[in-house]
Steps between C-alpha positions, in 0.01 A plus 500: 500500500635840403585736782332840522761773467363847573678817606302607805681830548337675203213632706237303306387330821446814704160485666334652801529170684665167429441182701805274499542129567782402736662162560667543839727197485735324739797531267393759242214747460340647189242760402273488197213682329254437219598723208201732433546475123592136436297372799787258570665456841864610502768496767657842550864506395777753529697603191753224569221247449489392865156416638601316819572675828681272749304495828811605691549803728834641618536740792807726485652602832428863408128421486464475124282212375535332161271240340555264208818427307716743698383344824559146370862589422551554874399146603860382517659834597260602777275199573387604848348821361348345188151352525371239253210249487302723738177361354572176686478694827165664422251406771761287678577485869851519641488128569401425140780722369759286679420222251653723230815587697728312258378717213507837676816705552338805662398533863141450609351525848169459678294817536536640852129583522366192326737209545339293225589744222835491322689823427817559300766706675716749313723679748272684741197466273247216480282412202208263461482284187202715399709817517781340302257378236365853475850619405501256207151612397600865529797434270267332248260794523779748431626284214152499341461876541840555339414280199139617455563866585181507706406447866422141605278470807291185454603137464402135497756290690542123477561254785544121518166318503585347839580832668289523815305805618795640694723488193234653274444781748875558522521526120213750489659704781833499315327650196342768716838591653642529148235757408283258301129439528481122471179435309529124509716219636501219241646150518809447286379186314171673425684801361711271284189329362360842404818580310506169316126491447433837342800723513780333312379241256230690313254257657133585487328537834237267357743209504421218742803351673602334823846618599750387762734779613822363650676787679845431649658829601784612721334422832163335444321238292136508384290282273159629389240336279288751307209485261495767229159529336341793317726751671445355848823392672389267778750351743387143571766410758837605629779338699859579581790541740615835638842352583602375157680688224823605334652610832466143623671365188790740566517384862517134391786575263690688772450212742623257233822699457551537875477122539710430191780740599490435874437868579453580869137619515562701819778697332287556192204614708717757678640636171197669341689610188625148434151360555361740240776403257393136531133591460558716193722231343220249563257731320748532215543120482123448493463735205800361310379142538181585311719512188808287573603173667765636738562804717839595642610804696729636768444650843814597686696174549215272391433363154131443445346254258153364440391264226153502350449143627583598860289814472196305384544244778503785753181665379291193407345466853403868490330465161320188625359713784353736240350204311327389823340844520386463138334167584310658787388788278350247257312327780362830625393608149338161430690468173727252322832586340340441160261790572789750489544680168806706588776488763641849556847538652559805720798614708872509430561157655291335225790565262670193649465226233426226756208703636349526152557131433351370825201733481445411133523129582250537783245685288571290192549799271757757394505792744438856381810709567465729200497818709778629722411334833644797689262745332169318460368570852559876469332494158196328649487756781498773235204332330310489829584869549357567155179321598473708820559816297190414299689455173423129466144395580525157336693333782377375838743353751368250756766406754472265800604467862748213550393387851173483695408779741285462809461563873543298817182360653431308821731206552785658303336414169559679171178630345580584136328807356695529174638170364831475312485565127206738552492779243614845610358743574285279721258557787344268760320536834368273773314556828625394844374546855621515859550205736466679836212707640583871495810449287617852408768421243590238244851410390538463122810298406574483126692205354632384162544134412338168417499311832192448718667622819624858513819396681614340174432813292659844469362772726451824308336733751292529814272771637216541751151619411418698815192667650257221412186575710443254782266225377440134579740257330396422146294818455759739347550460126856586396560503126863449401574608143810433290586709195805428286559804283648503150852509650438176691503689832245388761261734681304355796182653644313391813156647577245421774179525298258581785698798636699604194835482685769432238873495436701471178868422454729460201688182583872540556615151597720427796850378428474194720560222247764427239363552148624152409208364700256676269615295200462183709139572597340344195715188527436471873126534448507191275744296708305567821150503347379189683658610827347849465150357449534300823635800693227730369229252598654463849525878543140550391380227738692653793367848421142369490556315828650805674211717380247246633675490839493878525132522397399221741684661790327834438164324473550319832596822679165655403268197517639245747192540726283346228711181468473183706797376700538205259511738201765713671717193580465356147584842347807545723628153411444559126676838515797348681522220240489752215768718663725194528433400138596848375847454651550191281566490125205276419234668285253211532527502879439877514197469270367207705526688831353815338196301386463344849488845662259620230266204560501562877443875484255509209189376695528741790603787275183446296295470822629827638446670164137379504460642853639835387263512203203404718587778745533751221166399348305497832180697465540532122312326224611408151 
């Protein structure tokens, strides 16, 4: 396919307002627009033809900050003041960041005010990953304004499909800090499908295709299955791994050399410049081995070598992990491999020949790598920006949420309001009530995951709905509503319908779990499906039993004078037996003792109810 070559500095693109598409990548970032005359998406390039901006930031000791190629040149010379792969720290806790310590040469610490949050230290100054990302976005904004000769204030920014709410919020906040109004957060594979579907191949939006987008970037992997029909781009399923990408390939190569050469890892870890030399040589080897059978190089006293055979042996397990994600995506979409018309390759790491071969073998067809994999996501973001600008009314994008969302109910159970693979934007609501007389507040705990018990899922947020008017248990009606907006960000509302008391929050998840657990949730839900069913049934039985004990106790306190001594003794014995059963993990036993107490209390409860009705009706006729 011929490349579009247009001089963007002529002034022909000057408009009152331009909405740009931005691929904020782990390794490199790009910015793109849809040309107002050709209606084609194009990546903005400087006169030297460069479209890629390395996602690297260097802090001079005099306070000056550089971004891009100049900053990348400082990785070996001044590694402790040069930040790279900051996207991998977005939404991460300090504990999670320690898993990346072998890749990072700069200093990071835990926030003094919020110990869970990681911050990067540069001298006496501290930066969050969001603030650092904003510096990259600001550089891209300035680059676009220089090329287009017009202000740029609005953007669509892409994120990995498996980014959670915290990471999406951080990306939006980074755009705001950079002086950009972020109109939409869009998933990277979805953006790529837009570019392939309508932007680059002269394809009609009336074409009907099912597309698999395989996106292996610098720090993350995503697979998305999409249906393209009559201009509607519908995401059927998505899967992925937020700890899998080109950085990990580089780390494997470095570890291979360390083992091969007998390098003292402690010495290497203490020498940040040397560590960066190894990492950059690994990146160079990876790229060279896409076109040759052998890499050789020098670092100080060490001679480095890596054959294509050894390289492919190193990365095969990693590629197999991506194939496992592809299999799960098929299951979720309810499709067979033969249903796929096109396999789109996205991300710089897909240039590796073995990746193309293994993915092609899995899908049983030649993969589509006809477009620069570094650029296609930015091009798709530009197309989405064009849709939001109102210039393209023939396209509708239907994305999905990758994991189920719900709240904790009695017994520690997960009550799902929005199931995984639900279309976004999406809205759902359900009513709940109180368990205690006069209960003045209700705790709403929001979770993400596929397990029946909330302890096995990821906690996103928690808040209390306060000032509920005092009413008997079961009388208040609290409606909990979930809304996932077009950015995939969750808004939770709780409202007591009788009084109108309400509270709304935009969920900003807690950083209390490693993101690696998120990718395991779907697998765990299948592996533990039978176990989860048993646990849910037990929890429900215990909750029912506890509620019956509480109700019976309250009833006896008010009406004991109307019961015979035998009824009181039988009730006490049944309550004691049920209390004992609840302490055991035997659902059938709990249900049996619950039914025994019900059968004992039902006759006298009905008798006392009849007495109350008779008293109320005394002197009245029907």
